[in-house]
C-alpha positions in Angstrom: 0.0 0.0 0.0 1.5 3.3 -1.1 1.6 6.2 1.3 0.3 9.6 0.5 2.5 12.6 0.3 0.9 13.8 3.5 1.7 10.7 5.4 5.3 10.6 4.1 5.9 14.1 5.2 7.9 16.8 3.3 10.2 15.6 0.5 13.9 16.4 0.3 13.2 18.6 -2.7 10.8 20.7 -0.6 13.4 21.1 2.2 16.1 22.1 -0.4 13.7 24.7 -1.7 13.2 26.1 1.8 17.0 26.2 2.3 17.4 28.0 -1.0 14.8 30.5 -0.3 16.1 31.2 3.2 19.5 31.7 1.7 18.2 34.1 -0.8 16.4 36.0 2.0 19.5 36.3 4.0 21.6 37.4 1.0 19.0 40.0 0.2 19.1 41.3 3.8 22.8 41.6 3.5 22.6 43.4 0.2 20.2 45.9 1.6 22.6 46.6 4.5 25.5 47.1 2.2 23.5 49.5 0.0 22.5 51.6 3.0 26.1 51.7 4.2 27.3 53.0 0.9 24.5 55.5 0.6 24.8 56.9 4.1 28.6 56.9 4.4 28.9 54.0 6.9 30.6 54.9 10.2 31.5 58.3 9.0 27.9 59.1 8.2 26.8 57.8 11.6 29.4 60.0 13.3 28.1 63.0 11.5 24.6 62.3 12.5 25.5 61.9 16.2 27.4 65.2 16.0 24.0 66.9 16.6 22.9 64.8 19.6 22.8 67.7 22.1 20.5 66.0 24.6 19.3 62.5 25.4 16.0 62.7 23.5 17.8 63.9 20.4 20.3 61.0 21.0 17.5 58.5 20.8 16.0 59.9 17.7 19.3 60.2 15.9 20.2 56.6 17.0 17.2 55.4 15.2 18.1 57.4 12.1 21.8 56.3 12.1 21.0 52.6 12.4 18.2 52.7 9.9 20.5 54.4 7.3 23.7 52.4 8.1 21.7 49.2 8.5 24.2 47.9 11.1 24.0 48.4 14.8 27.6 47.1 15.0 28.8 50.1 13.0 26.7 52.5 15.0 27.7 51.1 18.3 31.4 51.2 17.3 30.9 54.9 16.7 29.3 55.3 20.1 32.3 53.5 21.7 34.6 56.0 20.1 32.5 58.9 21.2 32.4 57.6 24.8 36.2 57.1 24.8 36.5 60.6 23.4 34.6 62.2 26.3 31.0 62.0 25.4 29.0 61.4 28.6 27.1 58.2 29.0 24.0 60.3 29.7 24.0 61.1 26.0 25.5 57.8 24.7 23.0 55.5 26.4 20.0 57.1 24.7 21.9 56.6 21.4 22.1 52.9 22.2 18.4 52.8 22.8 17.7 54.4 19.5 20.1 52.0 17.7 18.1 49.1 19.2 15.0 50.6 17.6 16.6 51.4 14.3 17.9 47.9 13.6 14.3 46.5 13.5 13.6 48.1 10.1 15.1 45.0 8.4 12.4 42.5 9.5 9.7 45.1 8.8 11.0 45.3 5.2 11.0 41.5 5.0 7.3 41.6 5.8 6.6 43.4 2.6 7.2 40.1 0.8 3.6 39.2 1.8 2.1 42.4 0.6 -0.1 40.9 -2.2 -2.2 38.8 0.2 -4.1 40.9 2.8 -4.4 38.3 5.6 -0.9 37.0 5.1 0.5 40.6 5.1 -1.5 41.4 8.2 0.2 38.4 10.1 3.6 39.1 8.7 3.5 42.8 9.5 2.3 42.1 13.0 5.2 39.7 13.6 7.7 42.3 12.3 6.3 45.3 14.1 5.9 43.6 17.5 9.7 43.9 17.7 9.4 47.6 16.9 6.8 48.2 19.5 8.8 46.2 22.1 11.8 48.5 21.6 9.6 51.6 21.4 7.9 50.8 24.8 11.3 50.0 26.3 12.5 53.5 25.3 9.4 55.0 26.9 10.0 53.1 30.1 13.7 53.2 30.5 14.7 56.6 29.1 12.9 58.6 31.9 14.3 56.2 34.5 17.8 56.6 33.1 17.5 60.4 33.1 16.3 60.5 36.7 18.2 57.7 38.4 20.9 56.5 35.9 20.5 52.7 36.7 22.1 51.5 33.4 25.1 53.9 33.8 25.6 52.9 37.4 25.3 49.1 36.9 27.4 49.1 33.8 30.2 51.1 35.5 30.3 48.7 38.4 30.3 45.6 36.1 33.0 47.2 33.9 35.3 47.5 37.0 34.4 44.0 38.0 35.1 42.4 34.6 37.9 44.5 33.3 41.0 42.5 32.7 39.1 39.2 32.1 40.1 36.8 29.3 39.1 37.2 25.7 35.8 35.6 24.8 35.4 36.9 21.3 33.3 34.6 19.0 33.7 36.8 15.9 35.2 33.9 13.9 32.2 31.7 14.5 29.7 33.7 12.3 28.8 30.8 10.1 25.8 32.5 8.5 27.8 35.6 7.6 30.6 33.5 6.1 28.0 31.5 4.0 26.1 34.6 2.7 28.9 37.2 2.4 30.3 35.9 -1.0 26.8 36.0 -2.6 25.9 39.4 -1.2 29.3 40.8 -2.2 28.8 39.5 -5.8 25.4 41.2 -6.0 26.8 44.4 -4.6 29.8 44.3 -7.1 27.6 43.6 -10.1 24.8 46.1 -9.3 27.2 48.6 -7.8 29.1 49.1 -11.0 26.9 52.2 -11.5 28.8 54.9 -9.7 27.6 57.2 -6.9 24.4 57.3 -5.0 22.5 55.8 -7.9 24.5 52.7 -7.7 23.9 52.5 -3.9 20.2 53.0 -4.5 20.1 50.2 -7.1 21.9 47.9 -4.6 19.1 48.6 -2.0 16.4 48.0 -4.7 18.1 44.7 -5.7 18.2 43.6 -2.1 14.6 44.4 -1.5 13.6 42.6 -4.6 15.5 39.5 -3.5 13.7 39.7 -0.1 10.3 40.1 -1.5 10.7 37.3 -4.1 12.0 34.9 -1.5 9.3 35.6 1.0 6.6 35.4 -1.6 7.4 31.7 -2.2 8.9 30.9 1.2 5.5 31.3 2.9 3.9 28.8 0.6 6.6 26.2 0.9 6.8 26.5 4.7 3.1 25.9 4.9 3.5 22.6 3.2 6.7 21.4 5.0 5.9 22.6 8.6 3.7 19.7 9.6 4.2 16.5 11.7 7.6 16.3 13.3 8.9 19.6 11.9 5.9 21.4 13.3 6.4 19.7 16.7 10.0 20.9 16.8 9.0 24.4 16.0 6.3 24.4 18.6 8.7 23.1 21.2 11.3 25.8 20.4 9.1 28.8 19.9 5.5 28.1 20.7 5.7 26.3 24.1 5.7 29.5 26.1 7.4 32.9 26.8 10.4 31.4 28.5 11.1 28.9 25.7 10.6 31.6 23.1 13.0 34.0 24.8 15.6 31.2 25.2 15.2 30.1 21.6 15.5 33.6 20.2 18.6 34.3 22.3 20.3 31.0 21.3 19.6 31.3 17.6 20.9 34.9 17.6 24.1 33.9 19.4 24.7 31.3 16.7 23.9 33.5 13.7 25.3 36.7 15.4 22.5 38.9 13.9 19.2 39.8 15.5 18.0 41.1 12.2 18.6 37.7 10.7 16.8 35.9 13.5 13.8 38.1 13.5 13.6 38.2 9.7 13.4 34.4 9.6 10.2 34.2 11.7 8.3 36.8 9.7 7.5 34.4 6.8 6.5 31.7 9.3 4.0 34.2 10.8 2.8 35.3 7.4 2.1 31.6 6.5 0.1 31.2 9.7 2.5 28.8 11.2 3.3 31.1 14.2 1.2 33.7 15.9 2.2 37.2 16.9 2.1 36.1 20.6 4.5 33.3 19.8 6.8 35.5 17.8 7.0 38.2 20.5 9.0 36.2 23.1 11.3 34.9 20.3 12.1 38.5 19.2 12.8 39.6 22.8 15.2 36.7 23.0 16.9 37.9 19.8 17.5 41.3 21.5 19.3 39.5 24.3 21.2 37.2 22.0 22.7 40.1 20.0 24.0 41.8 23.2 25.6 38.6 24.4 27.7 38.3 21.3 28.4 42.0 21.6 29.6 41.6 25.1 31.8 38.7 24.3 33.3 40.5 21.4 34.0 43.6 23.5 36.2 41.6 25.8 38.6 41.1 22.9 39.2 44.9 22.6 42.3 46.0 24.5 44.1 49.3 25.0 42.7 52.8 25.1 39.1 51.7 24.2 38.9 48.7 26.5 36.8 50.2 29.3 34.6 52.2 26.9 33.8 49.2 24.6 33.0 47.0 27.6 30.8 49.6 29.3 28.8 50.3 26.1 28.3 46.5 25.5 27.2 46.1 29.2 24.7 49.0 28.8 23.3 47.3 25.8 23.1 43.9 27.6 21.5 45.4 30.7 19.0 47.4 28.8 17.7 44.5 26.8 17.7 42.0 29.7 15.8 44.4 32.0 13.4 45.2 29.1 12.6 41.5 28.6 12.1 41.0 32.4 9.7 43.9 32.6 7.6 42.6 29.7 7.6 39.1 31.0 6.8 40.0 34.6 4.7 43.1 34.7 1.1 42.3 33.7 0.1 45.9 32.8 2.7 46.1 30.0 2.9 42.4 29.0 0.5 42.6 26.0 1.1 46.2 24.9 3.5 45.4 22.0 1.3 42.5 20.8 -1.9 44.7 20.9 -0.2 47.6 19.1 1.2 45.3 16.4 -2.3 43.7 15.9 -3.9 47.1 15.6 -1.3 48.2 13.0 -1.5 44.9 11.1 -5.3 45.3 10.8 -4.8 48.8 9.4 -2.3 47.6 6.8 -4.6 44.9 5.7 -7.2 47.6 4.9 -4.7 49.9 3.3 -1.1 49.2 2.3 -0.4 52.9 2.7 -0.3 52.4 6.5 2.7 50.1 6.1 4.8 52.4 3.9 3.8 55.5 6.0 4.8 53.6 9.2 8.2 52.6 7.8 9.0 55.9 6.2 7.7 58.0 9.1 9.1 56.1 12.1 12.6 55.3 10.7 13.3 58.2 8.3 10.9 61.2 8.3 10.7 62.1 12.0 14.4 61.3 12.8 15.4 63.0 9.5 13.5 66.2 10.3 15.1 66.3 13.8 18.5 65.9 12.1 17.9 68.6 9.6 16.6 70.9 12.3 19.7 70.3 14.4 21.9 70.7 11.4 20.5 74.1 10.5 21.3 75.6 13.9 24.7 74.0 14.5 27.6 76.2 13.6 29.2 76.1 17.0 30.6 72.8 18.2 28.9 70.8 20.9 30.4 68.1 23.1 29.6 65.4 20.6 31.4 67.2 17.8 34.4 67.8 20.0 34.6 64.1 20.8 34.4 63.2 17.1 37.2 65.6 16.3 39.2 64.1 19.2 38.7 60.6 17.9 39.3 61.2 14.2 42.8 59.8 14.2 43.0 56.3 12.6 44.7 54.7 15.6 41.9 56.0 17.9 38.7 54.5 16.6 40.4 51.5 14.9 37.1 51.5 13.0 37.5 48.5 10.8 38.5 46.2 13.7 35.7 47.5 15.9 33.1 46.9 13.2 34.2 43.4 12.6 34.7 42.3 16.2 32.6 44.4 18.5 28.9 44.0 17.8 26.4 42.4 15.5 23.1 43.6 14.3 
């Protein structure tokens, strides 16, 4: 008696198709990041943006803009390390880190656009993407006032820096298997499309990356719906859907392995769009991704020695403490526990009715509002502020050691 396809489970060809589409998705995400880096000027562009952070609130907003443009929280955080080492107070640098946490979530929001043709699927995918945004937004609203009044992150990170300084190197920068696998393909796309010079070439690179993401997600959702059954579905439910603690642990573990929170959160968006995971199941997973990326950052920071040793470690510790405390608040405090999910569900319903909500949200939150603040600050800044002085003080090549920091300090 022959077995049906359903009883046999997914075929090897279907799993190969899943792997191919996931690979295409990850390459597309990398291409988008490279295009934004070229267009915005990379670390130099981030430093110029931060030159106008005259107060903590502006620091948060410009942190969002810098990370959304550079598409790499590692680059942005390396700049913040240099600024702190150059004399910028942590009272301004910590809000920058909060903003960078928010800005990096644009990647998985872009990934959700791959489901834009189907209203219900797009609703689910956009919810899964923006629940990460709302988590980071509510964390800023909770912790920024606390930090301004009582400085808990600054105090705890300073104490821990003194405690850990001088410890052994724990860098895991050489274990980025996903990056090693996707970098050649993304570099090839960047080299081919980027033959057009100037900002037009960078824009074409971004467009090519977005096209790869949308194409992969369009087909990935359908294939996942057919393969995620039986044993495969049980494994996924055990890792992500069993409960908040399991979801947080899974998100942290996967992010430590792939060394990119953007990669981790982008991978669950198609699963949500296909109806395999719910927004409430995705939410703890994305919180875990936030913790995972700070663990790799902390381990990498221990590898930095010399003049920037204390600054790199304290910035990494601030990032870790901020995300761990944020996760604890949303796991423990009942009044805020469902706020990101409800906000994402509301926005997802709006985008199902009108796609304009999605584009307005992405452009407004990540570019328009921060950009207007940046332009307003730029128009009034002839005199140097403390941030500008710190950038001037850290411009020497041996001071920032920019390329080494970007490779070894932090991941997205």
